[in-house]
C-alpha positions as CSV (number, residue, x, y, z in Angstrom):
1,M,-92.9,-17.5,-18.1
2,S,-91.4,-15.7,-15.1
3,N,-92.4,-16.3,-11.6
4,P,-94.7,-13.5,-10.3
5,S,-92.8,-13.5,-7.0
6,E,-89.7,-12.3,-8.9
7,K,-91.4,-9.1,-10.0
8,Q,-92.2,-7.9,-6.4
9,P,-90.0,-4.9,-5.4
10,I,-87.5,-5.2,-2.5
11,K,-88.7,-3.2,0.4
12,I,-86.2,-1.7,2.9
13,T,-87.8,-0.4,6.1
14,L,-86.4,2.1,8.7
15,D,-85.8,-0.8,11.1
16,D,-83.6,-2.4,8.5
17,L,-81.6,0.8,8.1
18,A,-81.3,1.2,11.9
19,S,-79.8,-2.2,12.2
20,V,-76.9,-1.4,10.0
21,I,-73.7,-1.1,12.1
22,V,-70.9,1.2,10.8
23,P,-67.4,0.3,12.1
24,E,-66.0,2.8,14.6
25,T,-62.4,2.4,13.3
26,S,-61.3,5.1,10.9
27,T,-58.3,4.2,8.7
28,V,-56.5,6.9,6.9
29,S,-53.7,7.3,4.3
30,P,-50.7,8.9,6.0
31,S,-50.7,11.6,3.4
32,S,-53.9,13.0,4.9
33,Y,-52.1,14.1,8.1
34,S,-51.6,17.8,8.7
35,P,-49.1,19.7,6.6
36,G,-45.6,19.7,7.8
37,T,-45.6,16.0,8.8
38,K,-43.6,13.4,6.9
39,S,-45.3,11.6,3.9
40,Y,-45.5,7.8,4.4
41,G,-46.9,6.9,1.0
42,T,-50.0,4.7,0.6
43,I,-51.6,2.6,3.3
44,N,-50.2,-0.6,1.8
45,E,-46.7,0.9,1.6
46,T,-47.0,2.0,5.2
47,A,-48.1,-1.4,6.4
48,E,-44.9,-2.8,4.9
49,Q,-42.8,0.0,6.4
50,F,-44.2,-0.5,9.8
51,V,-42.2,-3.3,11.3
52,P,-44.3,-5.2,14.0
53,V,-42.5,-4.8,17.3
54,S,-42.2,-8.1,19.2
55,E,-43.3,-8.0,22.9
56,E,-40.5,-7.5,25.4
57,R,-40.1,-8.7,28.9
58,G,-41.1,-5.9,31.3
59,S,-38.5,-4.5,33.7
60,L,-39.0,-4.9,37.5
61,F,-38.0,-1.2,37.9
62,L,-41.1,-0.1,36.0
63,Q,-43.6,-1.8,38.3
64,G,-45.5,0.7,40.5
65,W,-45.2,-1.2,43.7
66,F,-41.4,-1.4,43.2
67,Y,-40.6,2.3,42.5
68,L,-43.1,3.6,45.1
69,G,-41.6,1.2,47.6
70,V,-38.1,2.4,46.9
71,A,-39.3,6.0,47.1
72,G,-40.9,5.4,50.5
73,L,-37.8,3.6,51.7
74,L,-35.3,6.3,50.6
75,G,-37.5,9.1,52.0
76,A,-37.8,7.4,55.4
77,I,-34.1,6.7,55.7
78,A,-33.2,10.3,54.6
79,G,-35.5,11.8,57.2
80,W,-34.1,9.5,59.9
81,A,-30.5,10.3,59.0
82,V,-31.1,14.1,59.2
83,C,-32.9,14.0,62.5
84,E,-31.2,11.1,64.4
85,P,-28.2,13.3,65.6
86,G,-30.7,15.6,67.2
87,F,-32.8,12.9,68.8
88,S,-32.7,12.1,72.5
89,D,-33.7,8.9,74.1
90,G,-35.5,9.3,77.4
91,G,-35.5,12.3,79.6
92,K,-38.0,15.1,80.1
93,V,-36.4,17.5,77.6
94,Q,-36.9,16.7,74.0
95,H,-34.4,17.8,71.4
96,W,-35.3,19.1,68.0
97,G,-34.9,15.7,66.4
98,N,-37.8,14.3,68.6
99,I,-40.1,16.9,67.2
100,V,-39.1,17.0,63.6
101,M,-38.1,13.4,62.8
102,V,-41.6,11.9,62.0
103,P,-42.9,15.0,60.1
104,L,-39.7,15.2,58.1
105,I,-39.8,11.5,57.3
106,L,-43.4,11.9,56.1
107,M,-42.5,15.0,54.1
108,L,-39.7,13.2,52.2
109,M,-41.8,10.1,51.7
110,C,-44.5,12.3,50.1
111,M,-42.0,14.0,47.9
112,G,-40.6,10.6,46.8
113,F,-44.1,9.3,45.9
114,G,-44.7,12.5,44.0
115,I,-41.6,12.2,41.7
116,A,-41.1,8.5,41.5
117,E,-43.4,7.8,38.6
118,S,-42.0,10.7,36.5
119,A,-38.5,9.6,37.3
120,V,-39.0,6.1,36.0
121,E,-40.7,7.5,32.9
122,R,-37.5,9.6,32.4
123,S,-39.2,12.9,32.5
124,P,-37.0,15.2,34.6
125,Q,-39.1,18.2,33.9
126,K,-42.3,16.6,35.2
127,A,-40.4,15.1,38.2
128,L,-39.1,18.5,39.1
129,L,-42.5,20.1,38.9
130,R,-44.1,17.4,41.0
131,G,-41.3,17.5,43.5
132,V,-41.7,21.2,44.0
133,L,-45.4,20.7,44.6
134,A,-45.0,17.7,46.8
135,L,-42.4,19.2,49.1
136,P,-44.6,22.0,50.7
137,L,-47.6,19.7,50.7
138,G,-45.6,17.0,52.5
139,M,-44.3,19.5,55.0
140,V,-47.7,20.9,56.0
141,L,-49.4,17.5,56.0
142,G,-46.4,16.0,57.9
143,F,-47.0,18.2,60.9
144,V,-50.8,18.0,60.7
145,F,-51.0,14.3,60.4
146,Y,-48.2,13.8,63.0
147,F,-50.4,15.7,65.5
148,M,-53.5,13.6,64.5
149,A,-51.5,10.3,64.8
150,N,-50.2,11.3,68.3
151,M,-53.8,11.9,69.4
152,I,-55.0,8.6,68.1
153,Y,-52.0,6.8,69.6
154,S,-52.5,8.4,73.0
155,V,-56.1,7.3,73.1
156,A,-55.3,3.8,71.9
157,L,-52.5,3.4,74.5
158,R,-54.9,4.4,77.3
159,L,-57.4,1.8,76.1
160,C,-54.6,-0.8,76.0
161,Y,-53.4,0.0,79.6
162,E,-57.0,-0.1,80.9
163,A,-57.3,-3.5,79.2
164,G,-54.2,-4.8,81.0
165,A,-51.5,-4.3,78.3
166,Q,-48.9,-2.5,80.4
167,T,-45.7,-3.0,78.3
168,F,-44.5,-2.5,74.7
169,R,-44.1,-6.3,74.5
170,N,-47.8,-6.7,74.4
171,P,-49.2,-7.1,70.8
172,A,-52.1,-4.9,71.7
173,V,-49.7,-2.0,71.9
174,W,-48.2,-2.9,68.5
175,I,-51.7,-2.7,67.0
176,A,-52.3,0.6,68.7
177,R,-49.2,2.1,67.0
178,G,-50.2,0.5,63.6
179,I,-53.7,2.1,63.8
180,A,-52.2,5.5,64.6
181,W,-49.6,5.3,61.9
182,M,-52.2,4.6,59.2
183,V,-52.6,8.3,59.3
184,F,-49.1,8.8,57.9
185,G,-49.9,6.5,54.9
186,A,-53.1,8.5,54.3
187,A,-51.0,11.7,54.0
188,G,-48.7,10.0,51.4
189,G,-51.7,9.0,49.3
190,V,-53.2,12.5,49.4
191,V,-50.0,14.0,48.0
192,Y,-49.7,11.2,45.5
193,G,-53.2,12.1,44.2
194,I,-52.7,15.8,44.2
195,V,-49.5,15.8,42.2
196,G,-51.0,13.2,39.8
197,Q,-54.0,15.5,39.3
198,S,-56.5,12.6,39.9
199,S,-58.9,12.1,42.8
200,K,-59.1,8.4,42.0
201,K,-55.4,8.1,42.1
202,G,-55.4,9.8,45.5
203,Y,-58.1,7.5,46.7
204,Y,-56.1,4.4,45.7
205,G,-53.0,6.0,47.3
206,V,-54.7,6.7,50.6
207,L,-56.1,3.2,50.8
208,G,-52.8,1.6,50.0
209,G,-50.8,4.0,52.2
210,M,-53.0,3.3,55.2
211,I,-52.5,-0.5,54.7
212,G,-48.8,-0.2,54.3
213,A,-48.2,2.3,57.1
214,G,-50.4,0.3,59.4
215,I,-48.3,-2.9,58.8
216,G,-45.2,-0.9,59.4
217,G,-46.5,0.5,62.6
218,V,-47.4,-2.9,63.9
219,V,-43.9,-4.3,63.4
220,F,-42.1,-1.2,64.7
221,D,-41.9,-2.2,68.3
222,P,-41.0,-5.9,67.6
223,I,-38.1,-4.6,65.4
224,S,-37.0,-2.3,68.3
225,M,-36.9,-5.3,70.6
226,L,-35.0,-7.5,68.1
227,T,-32.3,-4.9,67.2
228,K,-31.7,-3.9,70.9
229,G,-30.5,-0.5,69.8
230,A,-32.5,2.7,69.9
231,S,-30.9,4.3,66.9
232,L,-30.7,1.2,64.7
233,S,-34.3,0.2,65.6
234,R,-35.6,3.6,64.5
235,C,-33.7,3.4,61.2
236,V,-35.0,-0.1,60.4
237,G,-38.5,0.6,61.7
238,F,-39.0,3.8,59.8
239,A,-37.4,2.3,56.7
240,L,-39.8,-0.6,56.8
241,V,-42.8,1.8,57.3
242,G,-41.7,3.8,54.2
243,L,-41.1,0.6,52.1
244,A,-44.4,-1.0,53.2
245,T,-46.4,2.2,52.5
246,G,-45.0,2.6,48.9
247,V,-45.4,-1.1,48.1
248,A,-49.0,-1.2,49.3
249,M,-49.9,2.0,47.4
250,G,-48.6,0.4,44.2
251,L,-50.3,-2.9,44.7
252,V,-53.7,-1.4,45.6
253,E,-53.5,1.0,42.6
254,S,-52.8,-1.9,40.3
255,A,-55.5,-4.2,41.8
256,L,-58.2,-1.6,41.6
257,K,-57.5,-0.1,38.1
258,D,-60.2,-0.4,35.5
259,R,-58.6,0.9,32.3
260,W,-55.0,1.0,31.4
261,L,-52.4,0.8,28.6
262,Y,-49.6,-1.8,29.1
263,V,-46.4,-1.1,27.3
264,T,-45.5,-4.4,25.5
265,A,-42.4,-3.0,23.6
266,G,-40.1,0.0,23.6
267,P,-38.0,1.7,26.3
268,L,-40.9,1.5,28.8
269,A,-41.8,-2.1,28.2
270,G,-43.5,-3.5,31.3
271,K,-44.9,-0.1,32.4
272,Q,-48.6,0.3,32.8
273,F,-50.3,3.7,32.3
274,I,-53.6,3.7,34.2
275,L,-56.2,5.9,32.5
276,Y,-57.5,8.0,35.3
277,K,-58.3,11.2,33.4
278,S,-61.1,11.9,30.9
279,L,-58.4,13.1,28.5
280,T,-55.0,11.4,28.4
281,R,-52.4,13.0,26.1
282,I,-49.6,11.0,24.4
283,G,-46.6,12.5,22.8
284,S,-42.9,13.4,22.9
285,R,-43.5,16.5,25.2
286,Q,-42.4,15.8,28.8
287,E,-45.6,17.4,29.9
288,S,-47.6,14.7,28.2
289,D,-49.5,12.2,30.4
290,I,-47.8,9.4,28.5
291,Y,-44.3,10.7,27.6
292,L,-42.7,8.8,24.8
293,F,-39.0,9.5,24.3
294,K,-36.1,8.3,22.1
295,D,-38.2,8.3,18.9
296,P,-37.9,11.3,16.5
297,N,-41.1,10.0,14.6
298,I,-43.3,10.8,17.6
299,L,-45.0,14.2,17.5
300,P,-45.1,16.5,20.6
301,Q,-48.9,15.9,20.7
302,H,-49.1,12.6,18.9
303,A,-52.5,11.2,20.1
304,Q,-55.0,11.4,22.9
305,I,-57.4,9.1,24.6
306,Q,-60.9,10.4,25.5
307,I,-63.1,8.6,28.1
308,T,-66.8,9.4,28.0
309,G,-68.7,7.0,30.2
310,A,-67.9,3.5,29.0
311,R,-66.5,4.7,25.7
312,V,-62.7,4.9,25.4
313,Q,-61.7,6.5,22.1
314,L,-58.2,7.0,20.6
315,I,-57.8,10.1,18.4
316,A,-54.5,10.2,16.5
317,A,-52.7,13.3,15.2
318,G,-49.7,11.3,14.1
319,P,-49.2,7.8,12.8
320,V,-50.8,5.1,15.1
321,Q,-51.0,1.6,13.8
322,W,-53.8,-0.9,14.7
323,A,-54.2,-4.3,13.0
324,G,-51.6,-3.4,10.3
325,Q,-53.3,-0.1,9.3
326,L,-52.9,3.5,10.3
327,V,-55.9,4.8,12.2
328,K,-57.1,8.3,12.9
329,S,-59.7,7.3,15.5
330,R,-60.8,4.1,17.1
331,V,-63.1,3.1,20.0
332,L,-60.7,0.9,22.0
333,Q,-61.7,-2.6,23.0
334,D,-60.1,-4.9,25.5
335,G,-57.0,-6.5,24.0
336,D,-56.4,-3.9,21.2
337,L,-52.7,-3.7,20.3
338,L,-51.5,-0.2,19.2
339,Q,-48.1,0.7,17.8
340,V,-46.7,4.3,18.1
341,G,-43.3,4.4,16.6
342,R,-41.0,2.0,18.5
343,Y,-43.6,1.6,21.3
344,S,-46.4,-0.9,21.4
345,F,-49.3,-0.8,23.8
346,R,-51.9,-3.3,24.8
347,Y,-55.2,-1.7,25.9
348,K,-56.8,-3.5,28.8
349,E,-59.9,-3.0,30.8
350,K,-61.4,-4.8,33.8
351,H,-64.6,-6.6,33.1
352,R,-67.4,-6.0,35.6
353,S,-69.7,-9.0,36.3
């Protein structure tokens, strides 16, 4: 005789259905990609054909603080070299070098910050476009911010003199110059954000630029006293300002980032792509936000990453491997490893407490 409880029907409520979780990852056979793309066989075959790329040691040259520091250093030295022959020490009559030197240094630093990232990503087309945009911006901001810095410096010096600091050997005067020159760093950050088409990138650039230029301004007079040569002191002092500004911009940008792709393998191993935009395009076109070169299997518009609130979703138009399978879309999670051709990326995000 059967148990009566066995004859009772199974009831599924709406609450039970609502609790069912459907995975966000969408796997796909490579043959389902748009016509005109290569056929990669079945998913199992593709998993065998995709050779996992081992992680490579990142290059120092691809670190943001390094290439921005070099850009600031070279820009400052170039501006000094152009204007030094026209600079006069002392006297009531100022030569053209006295008027143009600081704005030109700032202009070339801004241009360097604008093209540095595209240069290390080996995208000459993007570097040229950003350089063309950064040059006039740097020129205008160079003179505007130079005027503002001089006003701040004059007020700060007056306060120092009234407080008893009468010579340039007094640290109070060094600090006054550092405060005034923070304006120069802000200009570099503004241009960096504009050419990068990101207000957040500009904010990080302004913050880092102000810190770096402030440090450079503080040590400018001590360097002048140590070198005991007007021309040499200006060269070393401005070079340090450019270097410190770029390094600080890169360090601040890296410290404050919240979502990014770190390249673990491929020609750009060690480079991090910070996800500033709501839509980041990945492909073999130089105009892409993440330009992937030296791989014929990567499409011009291979994939894109969409950010909507806290949701970060990968949408693939070409083959993208995750966990040994090709995926068309996936909501990215911290630590996800993606493979696109010969490139591998680790998605990272900062956890907020």
